[in-house]
LOGU-438946 format. One record per residue (C-alpha): x, y, z; residue number from 1. Coordinates in Angstrom, 3 decimals, always signed. Layout:
LOGU-438946
{node {X, Y, Z}, NUM}
...
***
This chain:
LOGU-438946
{node {+0.000, +0.000, +0.000}, 1}
{node {+2.815, +2.407, +0.938}, 2}
{node {+4.560, +1.637, -2.353}, 3}
{node {+1.384, +2.364, -4.298}, 4}
{node {+0.800, +5.712, -2.573}, 5}
{node {+4.428, +6.669, -3.210}, 6}
{node {+3.841, +5.996, -6.888}, 7}
{node {+0.736, +8.181, -6.877}, 8}
{node {+2.687, +11.009, -5.270}, 9}
{node {+5.315, +10.866, -8.012}, 10}
{node {+2.562, +11.586, -10.550}, 11}
{node {+2.243, +15.082, -9.130}, 12}
{node {+5.966, +15.676, -9.516}, 13}
{node {+6.303, +14.321, -13.035}, 14}
{node {+6.928, +17.064, -15.563}, 15}
{node {+7.171, +17.360, -19.370}, 16}
{node {+9.904, +15.669, -21.390}, 17}
{node {+12.504, +17.633, -23.300}, 18}
{node {+11.560, +18.292, -26.912}, 19}
{node {+13.966, +17.929, -29.807}, 20}
{node {+13.140, +20.914, -31.991}, 21}
{node {+10.295, +22.175, -34.132}, 22}
{node {+8.913, +21.256, -37.510}, 23}
{node {+7.832, +24.231, -39.574}, 24}
{node {+4.137, +24.738, -40.328}, 25}
{node {+4.536, +23.417, -43.869}, 26}
{node {+6.234, +20.274, -42.581}, 27}
{node {+3.431, +19.780, -40.051}, 28}
{node {+0.519, +20.217, -42.453}, 29}
{node {+2.069, +19.516, -45.848}, 30}
{node {+1.159, +21.117, -49.168}, 31}
{node {-2.482, +19.964, -49.095}, 32}
{node {-3.081, +20.896, -45.466}, 33}
{node {-5.665, +18.971, -43.473}, 34}
{node {-7.537, +17.063, -46.153}, 35}
{node {-8.613, +13.449, -46.776}, 36}
{node {-6.163, +13.130, -49.677}, 37}
{node {-3.233, +13.961, -47.390}, 38}
{node {-3.966, +10.982, -45.125}, 39}
{node {-1.976, +7.836, -45.860}, 40}
{node {-1.915, +4.870, -43.539}, 41}
{node {+1.470, +3.334, -42.722}, 42}
{node {+2.360, -0.306, -42.356}, 43}
{node {+0.288, -0.790, -39.203}, 44}
{node {-3.296, -2.036, -39.273}, 45}
{node {-4.577, +1.389, -38.226}, 46}
{node {-7.173, +1.753, -40.982}, 47}
{node {-9.887, +2.602, -38.439}, 48}
{node {-7.875, +5.594, -37.219}, 49}
{node {-6.630, +6.858, -40.583}, 50}
{node {-9.948, +6.444, -42.415}, 51}
{node {-11.773, +8.252, -39.609}, 52}
{node {-9.250, +11.094, -39.450}, 53}
{node {-9.647, +11.489, -43.232}, 54}
{node {-13.436, +11.605, -42.817}, 55}
{node {-13.134, +14.303, -40.143}, 56}
{node {-10.647, +16.195, -42.326}, 57}
{node {-13.343, +16.323, -45.006}, 58}
{node {-16.009, +17.997, -42.860}, 59}
{node {-14.111, +19.573, -39.954}, 60}
{node {-10.509, +20.416, -40.910}, 61}
{node {-10.560, +23.366, -38.540}, 62}
{node {-11.362, +21.097, -35.603}, 63}
{node {-8.308, +18.961, -36.304}, 64}
{node {-6.059, +21.951, -36.957}, 65}
{node {-7.181, +23.676, -33.765}, 66}
{node {-6.528, +20.486, -31.809}, 67}
{node {-2.767, +20.836, -32.423}, 68}
{node {-0.704, +23.605, -30.939}, 69}
{node {+2.942, +24.115, -30.123}, 70}
{node {+4.033, +23.135, -26.634}, 71}
{node {+6.246, +25.773, -24.952}, 72}
{node {+8.266, +22.876, -23.504}, 73}
{node {+8.876, +21.483, -26.993}, 74}
{node {+6.824, +19.333, -29.334}, 75}
{node {+3.053, +19.627, -29.463}, 76}
{node {-0.026, +19.674, -27.291}, 77}
{node {-3.172, +18.020, -28.662}, 78}
{node {-6.556, +19.073, -27.327}, 79}
{node {-9.469, +16.656, -27.454}, 80}
{node {-13.136, +17.434, -26.900}, 81}
{node {-12.797, +16.456, -23.238}, 82}
{node {-10.094, +15.330, -20.864}, 83}
{node {-6.500, +16.380, -20.484}, 84}
{node {-4.420, +17.707, -23.359}, 85}
{node {-1.807, +15.210, -24.529}, 86}
{node {+1.846, +16.121, -25.010}, 87}
{node {+3.488, +14.762, -28.165}, 88}
{node {+7.231, +15.152, -28.440}, 89}
{node {+9.224, +15.600, -31.616}, 90}
{node {+11.200, +12.415, -30.992}, 91}
{node {+7.970, +10.391, -30.909}, 92}
{node {+6.774, +11.972, -34.145}, 93}
{node {+10.103, +11.108, -35.722}, 94}
{node {+9.831, +7.551, -34.358}, 95}
{node {+6.385, +7.129, -35.904}, 96}
{node {+7.571, +8.352, -39.279}, 97}
{node {+10.813, +6.355, -39.234}, 98}
{node {+8.919, +3.164, -38.365}, 99}
{node {+6.238, +3.927, -40.996}, 100}
{node {+3.374, +4.125, -38.505}, 101}
{node {+2.017, +6.859, -40.765}, 102}
{node {+2.861, +7.983, -44.312}, 103}
{node {+0.575, +11.002, -44.515}, 104}
{node {+1.599, +14.257, -46.144}, 105}
{node {+2.928, +16.372, -43.321}, 106}
{node {+3.216, +15.082, -39.766}, 107}
{node {-0.154, +16.192, -38.385}, 108}
{node {-1.692, +12.708, -38.582}, 109}
{node {+1.290, +11.209, -36.750}, 110}
{node {+0.880, +13.847, -34.023}, 111}
{node {-2.830, +13.044, -33.658}, 112}
{node {-2.108, +9.305, -33.667}, 113}
{node {+0.392, +9.524, -30.810}, 114}
{node {-1.906, +11.812, -28.816}, 115}
{node {-4.836, +9.454, -29.349}, 116}
{node {-2.746, +6.510, -28.100}, 117}
{node {-1.798, +8.423, -24.964}, 118}
{node {-5.396, +9.465, -24.414}, 119}
{node {-6.444, +5.798, -24.517}, 120}
{node {-3.732, +5.008, -21.959}, 121}
{node {-4.782, +7.865, -19.677}, 122}
{node {-8.408, +6.743, -19.736}, 123}
{node {-7.341, +3.163, -19.062}, 124}
{node {-5.286, +4.141, -16.016}, 125}
{node {-8.090, +6.360, -14.708}, 126}
{node {-10.526, +3.458, -15.056}, 127}
{node {-8.090, +1.174, -13.237}, 128}
{node {-7.872, +3.636, -10.340}, 129}
{node {-11.645, +3.900, -10.125}, 130}
{node {-12.035, +0.124, -10.085}, 131}
{node {-9.255, -0.423, -7.571}, 132}
{node {-10.122, -1.981, -4.211}, 133}
{node {-6.671, -1.008, -2.924}, 134}
{node {-6.752, +2.776, -3.373}, 135}
{node {-9.211, +4.282, -0.849}, 136}
{node {-12.208, +6.075, -2.331}, 137}
{node {-11.173, +9.402, -0.794}, 138}
{node {-7.723, +9.127, -2.432}, 139}
{node {-9.001, +8.254, -5.910}, 140}
{node {-10.009, +11.789, -7.027}, 141}
{node {-6.576, +13.093, -6.012}, 142}
{node {-4.811, +10.245, -7.843}, 143}
{node {-6.865, +10.871, -10.981}, 144}
{node {-6.151, +14.609, -10.795}, 145}
{node {-2.422, +13.909, -10.567}, 146}
{node {-2.635, +11.506, -13.468}, 147}
{node {-4.403, +14.132, -15.586}, 148}
{node {-1.519, +16.496, -14.941}, 149}
{node {+1.298, +14.110, -15.856}, 150}
{node {+2.830, +14.124, -19.333}, 151}
{node {+5.932, +12.169, -18.348}, 152}
{node {+4.049, +9.089, -17.181}, 153}
{node {+1.806, +8.876, -20.246}, 154}
{node {+4.633, +9.364, -22.732}, 155}
{node {+6.742, +6.798, -20.855}, 156}
{node {+3.887, +4.276, -20.984}, 157}
{node {+3.373, +4.963, -24.683}, 158}
{node {+7.042, +4.395, -25.472}, 159}
{node {+7.312, +1.348, -23.223}, 160}
{node {+4.294, -0.315, -24.822}, 161}
{node {+5.637, +0.333, -28.322}, 162}
{node {+8.859, -1.442, -27.355}, 163}
{node {+7.187, -4.640, -26.084}, 164}
{node {+3.840, -5.027, -27.877}, 165}
{node {+3.570, -8.138, -30.042}, 166}
{node {+2.167, -8.297, -33.548}, 167}
{node {-1.233, -9.390, -32.214}, 168}
{node {-1.444, -6.550, -29.682}, 169}
{node {-0.528, -8.530, -26.551}, 170}
{node {+2.134, -7.675, -23.981}, 171}
{node {+4.279, -9.510, -21.454}, 172}
{node {+3.829, -7.953, -18.015}, 173}
{node {+7.447, -8.451, -16.929}, 174}
{node {+8.807, -6.979, -20.181}, 175}
{node {+6.497, -3.968, -19.852}, 176}
{node {+7.583, -3.331, -16.257}, 177}
{node {+11.237, -3.421, -17.266}, 178}
{node {+10.716, -1.127, -20.244}, 179}
{node {+8.546, +1.329, -18.291}, 180}
{node {+11.151, +1.594, -15.532}, 181}
{node {+13.837, +2.350, -18.120}, 182}
{node {+11.692, +5.008, -19.834}, 183}
{node {+10.842, +6.750, -16.565}, 184}
{node {+14.460, +6.749, -15.433}, 185}
{node {+15.637, +8.015, -18.843}, 186}
{node {+13.319, +10.988, -18.480}, 187}
{node {+14.486, +12.185, -15.101}, 188}
{node {+12.517, +10.064, -12.629}, 189}
{node {+14.897, +8.623, -9.981}, 190}
{node {+15.164, +4.830, -9.903}, 191}
{node {+13.334, +4.381, -6.577}, 192}
{node {+10.433, +6.581, -7.658}, 193}
{node {+10.301, +4.928, -11.092}, 194}
{node {+10.002, +1.553, -9.385}, 195}
{node {+7.115, +2.900, -7.307}, 196}
{node {+5.299, +3.977, -10.457}, 197}
{node {+6.012, +0.635, -12.112}, 198}
{node {+4.439, -0.943, -9.032}, 199}
{node {+1.052, +0.103, -10.393}, 200}
{node {+1.333, -2.833, -12.786}, 201}
{node {+1.419, -5.272, -9.872}, 202}
{node {-1.811, -4.019, -8.328}, 203}
{node {-4.925, -6.065, -8.879}, 204}
{node {-6.544, -5.283, -12.202}, 205}
{node {-4.097, -2.592, -13.346}, 206}
{node {-2.180, -4.624, -15.887}, 207}
{node {-5.323, -6.426, -17.067}, 208}
{node {-7.091, -3.116, -17.732}, 209}
{node {-4.074, -1.679, -19.519}, 210}
{node {-3.561, -4.849, -21.569}, 211}
{node {-7.190, -4.743, -22.708}, 212}
{node {-6.802, -1.120, -23.828}, 213}
{node {-3.715, -1.986, -25.847}, 214}
{node {-5.428, -5.040, -27.336}, 215}
{node {-8.380, -2.913, -28.464}, 216}
{node {-6.153, -0.155, -29.888}, 217}
{node {-3.066, -2.195, -30.691}, 218}
{node {-2.533, -0.691, -34.109}, 219}
{node {-1.710, +2.792, -32.797}, 220}
{node {+0.853, +1.279, -30.426}, 221}
{node {+2.731, -0.647, -33.102}, 222}
{node {+0.903, -3.977, -33.414}, 223}
{node {+1.554, -4.960, -37.012}, 224}
{node {-1.220, -7.533, -37.322}, 225}
{node {-4.667, -5.980, -37.565}, 226}
{node {-7.168, -7.557, -35.216}, 227}
{node {-10.285, -7.879, -37.328}, 228}
{node {-11.075, -4.315, -38.412}, 229}
{node {-8.889, -2.962, -35.654}, 230}
{node {-10.047, -0.216, -33.325}, 231}
{node {-13.389, +1.503, -33.153}, 232}
{node {-14.096, +4.545, -35.382}, 233}
{node {-16.805, +5.743, -32.979}, 234}
{node {-14.169, +6.365, -30.319}, 235}
{node {-11.951, +8.324, -32.697}, 236}
{node {-14.849, +10.556, -33.728}, 237}
{node {-15.971, +11.129, -30.154}, 238}
{node {-12.431, +11.995, -29.078}, 239}
{node {-12.634, +15.089, -31.289}, 240}
{node {-16.374, +15.842, -31.427}, 241}
{node {-17.646, +14.603, -28.063}, 242}
{node {-19.490, +11.665, -26.606}, 243}
{node {-22.693, +10.709, -28.363}, 244}
{node {-21.634, +12.417, -31.596}, 245}
{node {-21.212, +9.174, -33.552}, 246}
{node {-23.141, +6.023, -34.305}, 247}
{node {-22.827, +2.791, -36.273}, 248}
{node {-25.133, +0.956, -38.670}, 249}
{node {-25.054, -2.183, -40.797}, 250}
{node {-25.489, -2.519, -44.530}, 251}
{node {-27.795, -5.537, -44.221}, 252}
{node {-30.514, -3.066, -43.229}, 253}
{node {-31.058, -1.597, -46.690}, 254}
{node {-33.459, +1.147, -45.663}, 255}
{node {-31.303, +2.506, -42.870}, 256}
{node {-28.103, +2.167, -44.905}, 257}
{node {-29.479, +4.117, -47.867}, 258}
{node {-31.140, +6.676, -45.597}, 259}
{node {-27.770, +7.337, -43.989}, 260}
{node {-26.139, +7.758, -47.393}, 261}
{node {-28.758, +10.359, -48.264}, 262}
{node {-28.095, +12.151, -44.995}, 263}
{node {-24.360, +12.004, -45.763}, 264}
{node {-25.007, +13.410, -49.250}, 265}
{node {-26.771, +16.428, -47.715}, 266}
{node {-23.438, +17.488, -46.209}, 267}
{node {-21.826, +18.059, -42.852}, 268}
{node {-21.521, +14.366, -42.004}, 269}
{node {-18.328, +12.330, -41.696}, 270}
{node {-18.657, +8.658, -42.593}, 271}
{node {-16.472, +5.556, -42.807}, 272}
{node {-17.369, +2.023, -43.877}, 273}
{node {-15.837, -1.353, -43.053}, 274}
{node {-15.669, -4.303, -45.447}, 275}
{node {-16.762, -7.818, -44.575}, 276}
{node {-14.254, -10.405, -43.265}, 277}
{node {-14.597, -12.361, -46.514}, 278}
{node {-15.623, -11.298, -49.991}, 279}
{node {-19.248, -12.209, -50.796}, 280}
{node {-18.379, -13.307, -54.327}, 281}
{node {-15.443, -13.915, -56.661}, 282}
{node {-15.939, -10.624, -58.515}, 283}
{node {-15.476, -8.545, -55.374}, 284}
{node {-12.639, -10.775, -54.139}, 285}
{node {-10.693, -10.007, -57.306}, 286}
{node {-11.485, -6.281, -57.409}, 287}
{node {-8.592, -3.828, -57.238}, 288}
{node {-10.160, -2.013, -54.277}, 289}
{node {-11.045, -5.004, -52.088}, 290}
{node {-9.346, -5.525, -48.701}, 291}
{node {-11.102, -7.733, -46.162}, 292}
{node {-11.977, -6.292, -42.728}, 293}
{node {-10.688, -2.890, -43.780}, 294}
{node {-11.977, +0.607, -43.027}, 295}
{node {-12.523, +3.175, -45.811}, 296}
{node {-13.507, +6.839, -45.869}, 297}
{node {-16.837, +7.521, -47.587}, 298}
{node {-16.202, +10.463, -49.896}, 299}
{node {-19.498, +11.004, -51.729}, 300}
{node {-22.822, +9.477, -52.738}, 301}
{node {-24.582, +10.074, -56.052}, 302}
{node {-28.177, +9.110, -55.408}, 303}
{node {-29.254, +9.635, -59.025}, 304}
{node {-26.539, +7.354, -60.387}, 305}
{node {-26.768, +5.052, -57.333}, 306}
{node {-22.982, +5.142, -56.788}, 307}
{node {-20.800, +5.486, -53.708}, 308}
{node {-17.270, +6.922, -53.802}, 309}
{node {-14.813, +5.771, -51.139}, 310}
{node {-11.129, +6.139, -50.361}, 311}
{node {-8.700, +3.540, -49.057}, 312}
{node {-6.566, +5.158, -46.308}, 313}
{node {-3.552, +3.342, -47.761}, 314}
{node {-3.529, +6.101, -50.385}, 315}
{node {-3.531, +3.397, -53.038}, 316}
{node {-5.154, +0.033, -53.892}, 317}
{node {-6.504, +1.276, -56.209}, 318}
{node {-4.192, +3.955, -57.560}, 319}
{node {-3.407, +6.698, -57.747}, 320}
{node {-4.653, +7.803, -54.317}, 321}
{node {-7.024, +5.044, -53.193}, 322}
{node {-10.238, +6.736, -54.349}, 323}
{node {-12.794, +4.674, -56.309}, 324}
{node {-16.518, +4.551, -57.086}, 325}
{node {-18.847, +1.566, -56.681}, 326}
{node {-22.439, +0.866, -57.669}, 327}
{node {-24.660, +1.063, -54.580}, 328}
{node {-25.423, -2.665, -54.864}, 329}
{node {-21.708, -3.566, -54.728}, 330}
{node {-21.167, -1.241, -51.772}, 331}
{node {-23.986, -2.917, -49.855}, 332}
{node {-22.665, -6.381, -50.741}, 333}
{node {-19.016, -5.759, -49.980}, 334}
{node {-19.304, -3.629, -46.840}, 335}
{node {-20.601, -4.796, -43.490}, 336}
{node {-20.859, -1.706, -41.312}, 337}
{node {-20.590, +2.071, -41.375}, 338}
{node {-19.910, +4.738, -38.770}, 339}
{node {-21.096, +8.318, -39.041}, 340}
{node {-21.256, +11.588, -37.135}, 341}
{node {-24.564, +12.569, -35.584}, 342}
***
C-alpha cells in the first residue's frame, strides 16, 4: 500500500519531457493541409484511425487543426473534446515516421495518432484507479487529478508499450515493467520513484485493464497484425467531437443504410465504412479495391446514379490515391458496417 501511494505522489511531480526541436508549419501540415487526400496509412493495421481522421478532415478540418498547438516545452499539445491535453514530443513523431506508422503528407496525422494513443492510456489508467479496491475512495479523485496532470508518465507508458507489444497486440507484463522503468528513469525520474510507479502494474486489475486497452487499440501502439477491423471509429470521432456524436449501422438493413447515405449526401456528415471479413463473391474478391476487414472513408454518394465513392486510407489500392466509385449494390454487398457523425 505504501509503495502504491508513493507511486501516486510521483505523478504530481512528473513534468514534461525535453523536446527535440520544431517542424515548420509546412512540414506539419504539408502542401495539401488537413484534407482526406493527405492521409496515408502506414504499415500498421490502423485503418480505423486513418480512415476516420480522413473523414473528419473532409467535414471539420478546422477542428483537427485547432486540436494541435505548439508546446512551450517542446513538441506539441493536442486538445481533445474532453479530458486532459496530450503532449506529443518531436522524438515520438520522428519515431512514428521512421517506423512507418504513418505515411501522410505532413506530420499532423502522426501527431494526432500519438496523442490518441496516450489518451487511450490515460483513460485506461483512470478506469483502473476507479475500479481499484486497494486505493481508498477518498484518495481516488486526487490520484486521478495527478494523473491528468502528468505528461511524463503517459509518454513513458506509450514508449514502453511500443517497445514490447507483439504483432497481435498482446504484452508480457514483466517486459512492460522493465521497459517502463527504463523510460521513466531516462526521463528524469529517480530509480526508486520509477520503481514505485512501475508498481502500479502489480496491483490487482491494473495490468489487465491496460492490456485490454492496448489489445483494443493495438494498431496505434505498433501492433503490425490488424485484429479484425482494428479499433473503433466511434471512439476516434468522439475523441474530437464529443461523446454521443457518432453512431454505427449495418449494410444488411437496406433502408437505414441508404437513408444514412442520403443524410451524408446532404453534407456536414463524416462517414467511414468497413468491409466484410470475406468477400461475398469472386468478382469482389478479385477487385482492385477489395481488402477484407478494412476501413474506408466515404467520400461522396450520387443518389441519381446510385454510386458510392470511397477512399482507401492506404492512399492506393486502387491507384493513384485510393479513391474509387462503386455501384450502390456492390457497396452494400461488400461492406458490413458504417460509422457516421450525428
